[in-house]
KEKE-3310 file (N, C-alpha, C; in steps of 0.2 Angstrom, whole numbers, plus 5000, padded with zeros to 4 digits):
npx = (4830:4845:4854:4871:4884:4891:4907:4913:4923:4933:4936:4941:4952:4960:4962:4968:4981:4987:4988:4996:5009:5011:5012:5022:5033:5033:5037:5049:5055:5056:5044:5030:5014:5000:4985:4973:4960:4947:4938:4924:4914:4904:4898:4894:4894:4901:4914:4917:4918:4929:4939:4940:4945:4958:4963:4963:4972:4984:4984:4988:4999:4998:4998:4986:4979:4970:4962:4955:4942:4931:4914:4909:4914:4916:4910:4920:4932:4933:4935:4947:4956:4955:4960:4973:4978:4978:4989:4999:5013:5016:5004:4993:4980:4964:4950:4934:4925:4908:4893:4892:4895:4880:4872:4882:4885:4888:4891:4896:4909:4915:4922:4934:4942:4957:4957:4966:4968:4957:4951:4939:4930:4922:4922:4915:4921:4927:4916:4909:4919:4918:4905:4908:4917:4930:4936:4948:4947:4937:4922:4923:4913:4904:4914:4917:4905:4906:4917:4912:4902:4909:4913:4902:4889:4882:4891:4899:4891:4885:4872:4863:4848:4849:4845:4846:4843:4841:4847:4858:4871:4883:4883:4872:4870:4884:4886:4876:4881:4894:4889:4882:4893:4899:4890:4877:4859:4852:4842:4837:4830:4819:4812:4801:4797:4785:4776:4787:4790:4787:4795:4808:4807:4809:4823:4839:4850:4851:4854:4854:4853:4847:4846:4836:4831:4829:4820:4819:4812:4811:4800:4800:4809:4817:4818:4834:4842:4855:4860:4866:4869:4870:4866:4867:4861:4858:4847:4838:4850:4857:4866:4859:4854:4848:4841:4830:4838:4835:4823:4827:4838:4832:4828:4836:4851:4864:4871:4875:4881:4876:4883:4899:4899:4898:4904:4918:4925:4924:4933:4945:4945:4945:4958:4965:4963:4970:4983:4985:4984:4996:5006:5004:5008:5021:5027:5026:5035:5047)
npy = (5249:5241:5227:5223:5219:5204:5201:5191:5191:5198:5190:5179:5184:5186:5173:5167:5174:5170:5156:5157:5160:5149:5139:5143:5141:5127:5124:5130:5121:5110:5104:5103:5109:5100:5099:5088:5088:5078:5076:5072:5075:5087:5098:5115:5123:5116:5116:5129:5131:5123:5130:5141:5136:5133:5146:5150:5142:5147:5159:5155:5148:5134:5120:5116:5103:5096:5081:5074:5064:5062:5062:5049:5041:5027:5019:5010:5016:5028:5024:5018:5028:5037:5029:5027:5040:5041:5034:5041:5050:5063:5070:5079:5082:5076:5078:5075:5080:5085:5087:5069:5058:5051:5038:5035:5033:5043:5037:5025:5027:5035:5029:5026:5037:5042:5043:5052:5061:5066:5080:5087:5080:5069:5056:5041:5037:5049:5057:5050:5052:5066:5067:5061:5070:5070:5072:5073:5083:5097:5099:5110:5120:5120:5123:5136:5143:5143:5151:5163:5165:5167:5179:5187:5195:5186:5177:5172:5156:5149:5142:5149:5149:5140:5138:5126:5126:5114:5097:5091:5079:5085:5099:5104:5094:5093:5107:5108:5099:5106:5118:5113:5108:5120:5123:5128:5128:5117:5116:5106:5110:5105:5100:5093:5099:5105:5120:5130:5144:5148:5140:5145:5158:5157:5157:5162:5162:5159:5147:5146:5133:5126:5126:5132:5146:5162:5158:5160:5174:5191:5192:5180:5180:5182:5198:5205:5194:5183:5180:5167:5164:5151:5147:5146:5151:5153:5165:5172:5176:5181:5178:5172:5169:5158:5166:5180:5194:5208:5210:5203:5210:5221:5216:5207:5207:5205:5199:5188:5192:5187:5186:5185:5181:5167:5159:5164:5161:5147:5142:5146:5139:5126:5125:5127:5115:5106:5111:5108:5094:5092:5097:5088:5076:5079:5081:5068:5061:5066)
npz = (5494:5488:5483:5488:5477:5475:5470:5458:5449:5455:5466:5460:5453:5464:5469:5458:5457:5469:5466:5454:5460:5468:5458:5450:5459:5459:5446:5446:5453:5445:5441:5432:5434:5429:5420:5412:5401:5397:5383:5375:5364:5355:5360:5361:5372:5380:5374:5374:5388:5390:5383:5391:5402:5398:5396:5409:5414:5409:5415:5428:5428:5425:5415:5403:5395:5382:5379:5366:5361:5352:5346:5345:5354:5364:5380:5384:5377:5383:5397:5395:5392:5403:5413:5407:5409:5422:5426:5421:5426:5423:5423:5433:5436:5432:5422:5417:5404:5403:5393:5390:5376:5367:5375:5384:5400:5414:5427:5424:5419:5427:5438:5433:5434:5442:5459:5466:5457:5453:5450:5449:5457:5453:5453:5461:5473:5478:5479:5489:5499:5501:5506:5519:5524:5521:5509:5496:5487:5483:5473:5459:5456:5468:5477:5473:5476:5490:5492:5488:5497:5508:5506:5508:5517:5524:5530:5545:5542:5552:5561:5552:5541:5526:5509:5496:5480:5469:5466:5461:5459:5456:5459:5468:5479:5484:5488:5498:5508:5511:5516:5527:5534:5538:5548:5544:5543:5533:5519:5505:5490:5476:5460:5464:5476:5487:5487:5483:5484:5497:5504:5500:5505:5518:5520:5525:5517:5500:5487:5471:5460:5449:5436:5429:5420:5428:5438:5452:5460:5466:5474:5481:5490:5506:5515:5515:5513:5507:5491:5480:5464:5453:5441:5423:5408:5391:5385:5373:5367:5377:5392:5407:5424:5437:5444:5445:5442:5443:5450:5462:5467:5473:5485:5492:5502:5498:5482:5469:5452:5435:5420:5429:5442:5450:5440:5436:5447:5448:5438:5444:5456:5452:5446:5458:5464:5455:5457:5471:5470:5462:5471:5482:5475:5472:5485:5489:5482:5486)
capx = (4836:4848:4859:4878:4886:4897:4911:4916:4929:4938:4938:4944:4959:4964:4964:4973:4987:4990:4990:5002:5015:5012:5013:5029:5038:5033:5040:5056:5058:5056:5038:5025:5008:4996:4978:4971:4953:4945:4932:4921:4908:4905:4893:4897:4895:4907:4920:4918:4921:4936:4943:4941:4950:4965:4965:4964:4978:4989:4985:4990:5005:4996:4997:4979:4979:4963:4962:4948:4940:4926:4907:4906:4918:4912:4912:4927:4937:4933:4938:4954:4959:4955:4965:4980:4980:4979:4996:5004:5015:5016:4997:4991:4973:4960:4943:4930:4920:4901:4889:4895:4891:4874:4873:4888:4883:4894:4892:4899:4915:4919:4926:4940:4946:4961:4955:4971:4969:4950:4951:4932:4927:4917:4922:4911:4926:4928:4909:4908:4923:4915:4900:4911:4921:4937:4938:4954:4946:4930:4920:4925:4908:4903:4920:4916:4900:4908:4922:4908:4898:4914:4914:4896:4887:4879:4896:4899:4884:4883:4865:4858:4844:4851:4841:4850:4838:4844:4849:4862:4877:4889:4882:4867:4872:4890:4885:4873:4886:4898:4886:4881:4900:4899:4885:4871:4854:4851:4836:4838:4823:4820:4806:4795:4796:4779:4776:4794:4791:4786:4802:4813:4806:4812:4830:4844:4855:4848:4859:4850:4857:4842:4847:4830:4832:4825:4815:4819:4811:4812:4795:4801:4815:4817:4822:4841:4845:4861:4858:4871:4866:4874:4863:4869:4857:4857:4840:4838:4857:4860:4867:4855:4855:4842:4838:4828:4842:4833:4819:4830:4842:4829:4826:4842:4856:4869:4869:4880:4878:4877:4889:4903:4898:4901:4908:4925:4928:4924:4939:4951:4944:4947:4965:4967:4963:4975:4989:4985:4986:5003:5010:5004:5012:5028:5029:5026:5041:5053)
capy = (5244:5238:5223:5223:5214:5199:5201:5184:5192:5201:5185:5175:5187:5185:5166:5166:5177:5165:5150:5158:5160:5142:5135:5145:5137:5120:5124:5131:5114:5105:5100:5107:5107:5099:5096:5085:5088:5072:5079:5067:5078:5094:5103:5121:5126:5112:5118:5136:5130:5120:5135:5146:5133:5134:5152:5151:5138:5151:5164:5152:5144:5127:5118:5113:5100:5093:5074:5074:5057:5062:5061:5042:5037:5022:5019:5007:5020:5033:5021:5017:5035:5039:5024:5029:5047:5040:5031:5046:5054:5070:5072:5079:5082:5073:5080:5072:5086:5083:5081:5064:5056:5048:5031:5034:5035:5045:5032:5019:5028:5040:5025:5025:5042:5040:5047:5057:5066:5068:5087:5090:5076:5066:5048:5039:5037:5056:5059:5047:5055:5072:5066:5059:5076:5068:5072:5076:5089:5099:5101:5117:5125:5121:5127:5143:5145:5144:5156:5169:5166:5169:5186:5190:5197:5180:5173:5164:5153:5146:5143:5152:5144:5140:5133:5125:5124:5109:5092:5087:5077:5090:5106:5105:5090:5095:5113:5107:5096:5111:5122:5110:5108:5127:5124:5131:5123:5117:5113:5105:5110:5103:5100:5090:5103:5109:5128:5132:5151:5148:5137:5150:5164:5156:5156:5168:5161:5155:5145:5143:5129:5121:5126:5135:5153:5167:5154:5164:5181:5195:5191:5174:5181:5186:5204:5205:5187:5183:5175:5165:5161:5146:5146:5149:5149:5158:5167:5177:5178:5184:5174:5173:5165:5155:5171:5186:5198:5215:5210:5200:5215:5226:5213:5204:5211:5204:5194:5187:5193:5182:5183:5188:5179:5160:5156:5165:5158:5140:5140:5146:5133:5119:5125:5126:5107:5104:5113:5104:5087:5092:5097:5081:5071:5081:5079:5060:5059:5068)
capz = (5496:5483:5486:5487:5472:5477:5464:5457:5445:5459:5470:5455:5452:5470:5469:5452:5459:5474:5462:5450:5464:5470:5452:5448:5464:5457:5440:5448:5456:5439:5441:5428:5435:5422:5420:5406:5401:5392:5379:5370:5361:5351:5363:5360:5378:5383:5370:5376:5394:5390:5381:5396:5407:5395:5397:5416:5415:5407:5420:5434:5426:5425:5408:5402:5389:5380:5376:5362:5359:5347:5348:5344:5359:5368:5387:5384:5375:5389:5403:5394:5392:5410:5416:5405:5412:5430:5427:5418:5431:5421:5424:5440:5437:5426:5422:5412:5403:5401:5393:5387:5370:5368:5377:5389:5407:5419:5433:5421:5417:5432:5443:5430:5436:5448:5465:5468:5451:5451:5453:5450:5462:5449:5455:5467:5478:5480:5481:5496:5504:5502:5511:5525:5526:5520:5502:5494:5483:5483:5466:5458:5457:5475:5481:5471:5480:5497:5492:5487:5503:5513:5505:5509:5524:5527:5533:5545:5541:5558:5563:5547:5536:5519:5505:5490:5475:5464:5470:5457:5463:5454:5462:5474:5485:5487:5491:5504:5512:5513:5520:5534:5537:5540:5553:5542:5543:5526:5515:5498:5486:5469:5456:5467:5482:5487:5488:5483:5486:5504:5507:5499:5509:5525:5520:5525:5511:5494:5482:5465:5455:5446:5428:5426:5420:5432:5442:5458:5459:5472:5479:5484:5495:5513:5515:5518:5512:5502:5485:5476:5458:5450:5434:5417:5403:5386:5383:5368:5366:5383:5398:5413:5429:5439:5448:5441:5445:5444:5456:5468:5470:5477:5491:5495:5505:5493:5477:5464:5446:5430:5422:5434:5449:5452:5435:5436:5453:5447:5435:5448:5461:5448:5446:5465:5465:5451:5460:5477:5468:5460:5477:5485:5472:5473:5492:5490:5478:5490)
cpx = (4839:4854:4866:4879:4892:4901:4915:4923:4935:4941:4942:4951:4963:4967:4969:4980:4991:4992:4996:5009:5016:5015:5020:5034:5038:5038:5048:5060:5058:5050:5033:5018:5003:4989:4976:4963:4951:4938:4930:4914:4909:4900:4897:4898:4901:4914:4922:4921:4928:4941:4945:4945:4957:4967:4967:4971:4984:4990:4988:4996:5004:4995:4990:4979:4972:4964:4955:4947:4935:4919:4905:4910:4914:4914:4919:4933:4938:4937:4946:4958:4960:4960:4972:4982:4981:4986:5001:5006:5016:5009:4995:4984:4970:4953:4940:4924:4913:4898:4893:4891:4885:4875:4879:4885:4889:4896:4896:4907:4919:4923:4933:4945:4950:4959:4959:4972:4962:4948:4944:4927:4921:4916:4918:4915:4926:4921:4908:4913:4921:4909:4902:4916:4928:4939:4944:4953:4938:4928:4921:4919:4905:4908:4919:4911:4902:4913:4918:4904:4903:4915:4907:4894:4884:4885:4898:4892:4882:4876:4860:4854:4847:4847:4845:4844:4842:4847:4854:4868:4883:4889:4878:4869:4878:4889:4881:4877:4891:4895:4884:4888:4901:4894:4879:4866:4851:4845:4838:4831:4824:4813:4800:4794:4789:4780:4784:4795:4791:4793:4807:4813:4808:4819:4834:4849:4851:4853:4855:4854:4853:4843:4840:4830:4827:4819:4814:4818:4811:4806:4795:4806:4813:4821:4829:4844:4851:4859:4865:4868:4871:4872:4866:4866:4857:4850:4841:4845:4860:4861:4864:4856:4848:4838:4836:4832:4839:4828:4822:4834:4839:4827:4832:4847:4863:4868:4875:4877:4879:4877:4893:4903:4902:4906:4916:4929:4929:4931:4945:4951:4947:4955:4968:4968:4969:4982:4990:4987:4993:5007:5010:5009:5020:5031:5030:5032:5047:5056)
cpy = (5241:5234:5224:5218:5210:5198:5195:5186:5194:5195:5180:5177:5186:5178:5165:5169:5173:5159:5151:5158:5153:5138:5137:5142:5130:5120:5126:5125:5109:5102:5105:5105:5106:5096:5094:5085:5083:5075:5074:5070:5084:5099:5110:5124:5123:5115:5125:5136:5128:5126:5140:5143:5133:5141:5153:5147:5143:5157:5162:5148:5137:5125:5114:5110:5097:5086:5073:5067:5057:5060:5054:5038:5033:5022:5016:5012:5026:5030:5020:5023:5037:5035:5026:5035:5046:5037:5035:5050:5061:5074:5073:5080:5080:5075:5078:5077:5083:5089:5076:5062:5052:5040:5029:5037:5037:5040:5026:5020:5032:5036:5025:5031:5041:5045:5053:5062:5068:5075:5090:5085:5073:5059:5047:5039:5044:5059:5056:5051:5062:5072:5064:5065:5074:5068:5076:5083:5091:5101:5108:5122:5126:5125:5135:5147:5147:5150:5163:5170:5169:5177:5190:5191:5191:5176:5176:5162:5149:5147:5146:5147:5145:5135:5133:5122:5120:5104:5087:5085:5081:5096:5105:5101:5092:5102:5112:5104:5101:5116:5119:5109:5115:5129:5128:5125:5123:5113:5112:5105:5108:5103:5098:5094:5106:5116:5130:5140:5152:5146:5142:5156:5163:5157:5163:5168:5157:5154:5142:5140:5124:5121:5129:5143:5157:5164:5157:5171:5184:5194:5185:5175:5184:5192:5203:5198:5188:5178:5174:5161:5157:5145:5149:5147:5154:5159:5173:5180:5181:5178:5176:5168:5162:5160:5177:5192:5205:5215:5207:5206:5220:5223:5210:5209:5211:5198:5194:5188:5187:5186:5187:5186:5172:5158:5158:5162:5150:5138:5140:5141:5127:5119:5124:5118:5104:5105:5109:5097:5087:5092:5091:5076:5072:5079:5072:5058:5061:5063)
cpz = (5489:5485:5484:5482:5474:5470:5463:5453:5450:5464:5466:5454:5458:5470:5464:5454:5464:5470:5458:5454:5466:5464:5450:5453:5461:5451:5441:5451:5451:5438:5437:5430:5429:5423:5413:5406:5395:5389:5374:5368:5358:5354:5363:5367:5382:5380:5373:5383:5394:5388:5386:5401:5404:5396:5405:5418:5414:5412:5427:5433:5427:5418:5408:5395:5388:5376:5372:5359:5353:5349:5348:5349:5363:5376:5388:5382:5380:5395:5401:5394:5399:5414:5414:5408:5419:5431:5424:5424:5430:5422:5431:5442:5431:5427:5416:5410:5401:5397:5389:5381:5372:5370:5382:5395:5411:5424:5430:5419:5423:5437:5440:5431:5442:5453:5467:5462:5449:5454:5453:5454:5458:5451:5461:5473:5482:5482:5488:5501:5506:5507:5518:5528:5525:5513:5500:5490:5484:5476:5465:5459:5464:5479:5479:5475:5487:5497:5492:5494:5509:5512:5506:5516:5528:5531:5540:5544:5547:5560:5558:5543:5529:5515:5498:5485:5469:5468:5466:5461:5461:5458:5469:5480:5488:5491:5498:5510:5515:5517:5527:5538:5540:5545:5551:5543:5536:5524:5508:5494:5479:5465:5459:5474:5482:5490:5489:5486:5494:5507:5506:5504:5516:5526:5521:5519:5506:5489:5477:5460:5452:5439:5425:5426:5424:5436:5449:5457:5466:5477:5483:5490:5501:5512:5518:5517:5508:5497:5481:5470:5454:5443:5429:5411:5398:5384:5379:5367:5372:5389:5404:5418:5431:5443:5444:5445:5447:5450:5462:5471:5474:5484:5495:5498:5501:5488:5472:5457:5441:5424:5427:5441:5450:5446:5435:5442:5452:5444:5440:5453:5458:5448:5453:5466:5461:5455:5467:5475:5466:5466:5481:5482:5473:5480:5493:5487:5482:5495)
residu = (UNK:UNK:UNK:UNK:UNK:UNK:UNK:UNK:UNK:UNK:UNK:UNK:UNK:UNK:UNK:UNK:UNK:UNK:UNK:UNK:UNK:UNK:UNK:UNK:UNK:UNK:UNK:UNK:UNK:UNK:UNK:UNK:UNK:UNK:UNK:UNK:UNK:UNK:UNK:UNK:UNK:UNK:UNK:UNK:UNK:UNK:UNK:UNK:UNK:UNK:UNK:UNK:UNK:UNK:UNK:UNK:UNK:UNK:UNK:UNK:UNK:UNK:UNK:UNK:UNK:UNK:UNK:UNK:UNK:UNK:UNK:UNK:UNK:UNK:UNK:UNK:UNK:UNK:UNK:UNK:UNK:UNK:UNK:UNK:UNK:UNK:UNK:UNK:UNK:UNK:UNK:UNK:UNK:UNK:UNK:UNK:UNK:UNK:UNK:UNK:UNK:UNK:UNK:UNK:UNK:UNK:UNK:UNK:UNK:UNK:UNK:UNK:UNK:UNK:UNK:UNK:UNK:UNK:UNK:UNK:UNK:UNK:UNK:UNK:UNK:UNK:UNK:UNK:UNK:UNK:UNK:UNK:UNK:UNK:UNK:UNK:UNK:UNK:UNK:UNK:UNK:UNK:UNK:UNK:UNK:UNK:UNK:UNK:UNK:UNK:UNK:UNK:UNK:UNK:UNK:UNK:UNK:UNK:UNK:UNK:UNK:UNK:UNK:UNK:UNK:UNK:UNK:UNK:UNK:UNK:UNK:UNK:UNK:UNK:UNK:UNK:UNK:UNK:UNK:UNK:UNK:UNK:UNK:UNK:UNK:UNK:UNK:UNK:UNK:UNK:UNK:UNK:UNK:UNK:UNK:UNK:UNK:UNK:UNK:UNK:UNK:UNK:UNK:UNK:UNK:UNK:UNK:UNK:UNK:UNK:UNK:UNK:UNK:UNK:UNK:UNK:UNK:UNK:UNK:UNK:UNK:UNK:UNK:UNK:UNK:UNK:UNK:UNK:UNK:UNK:UNK:UNK:UNK:UNK:UNK:UNK:UNK:UNK:UNK:UNK:UNK:UNK:UNK:UNK:UNK:UNK:UNK:UNK:UNK:UNK:UNK:UNK:UNK:UNK:UNK:UNK:UNK:UNK:UNK:UNK:UNK:UNK:UNK:UNK:UNK:UNK:UNK:UNK:UNK:UNK:UNK:UNK:UNK:UNK:UNK:UNK:UNK:UNK:UNK:UNK:UNK:UNK:UNK:UNK:UNK:UNK)
# end
C-alpha cells in the first residue's frame, strides 16, 4: 500500500487563480487590496516566510508591504504601529510576524490589531469569535489544513475520529475547532499525553502540528488513515515534517508531503482573508 499524495501546490494554484480574479475586480473599481506585515526581528525563517508572502501577493494581485521595526522594538512601539495600521483605510489586512523580540509577549500586543484587519486571527477578539463559530477570519494554516482535508478521502469528516497533535493557539486549537465544526470527533494530543502511539492509532485523521520532526511514524498509524503534516523543521539542511513520510506512506491512504503540502496553501489562505477584508470594507463604503 502506498498513500495518495495530497498535493498542496495544486490546491494553492487553484486558490490563487480565483483570488487573482477577485483582486483584479477590486483594482478595476479603484481599490488596491493591501496587506501589511509588521516585522520586528531578524529570524531567518521569518524573513523567508515574509518574502514568500510578497511573492504570493504578486501572484494574486494583492499588495504586500512590510513594516520593519527592528529587533529592539518595544511593546509600546509595536502597539503604536498596529494601531496606526488599524486606522489606515488603504490597509485591509494586518499581520504581526512571529517570533517577536525578546521581552515582547504576543498577548500584550495582539489586542492592538484591528479585529476587521486581523487576517491571521491573532487577536483575542478573533480567537474568541473562532471558538464561538463567528470569526471574520480563519487562521491561515488551519484554513489550509481544512482545504487539504476536503481534497482527501477522509472528507466529509462527519463522525470520523480526528487527532490533532499540538495544542498551540495558532494551529492546534483552531484546527480542532474547525474539525469539530465539520462534525469530527476530535482529540487534542500534546507533550503530556500518555501513550501517544495508542492514541494516534485510533484516529481516522491525523493532523501533526507539534513542531517535532518525524515524531509520527508509520507504526503509530491506523491503516487507511489520512495524514496532514503541518510541521516544518530543517534537519541536516533538509526541510522535514512532524511525520516520518517514508514509513507513514506505507500505512496511510493519503498524506501531505513536506514541502509541498500545507505550506503553499497557507499563503493562499492568508491572501484569501486579505481579499475578504478588502471586499467587506469596499461594500461598507458603498
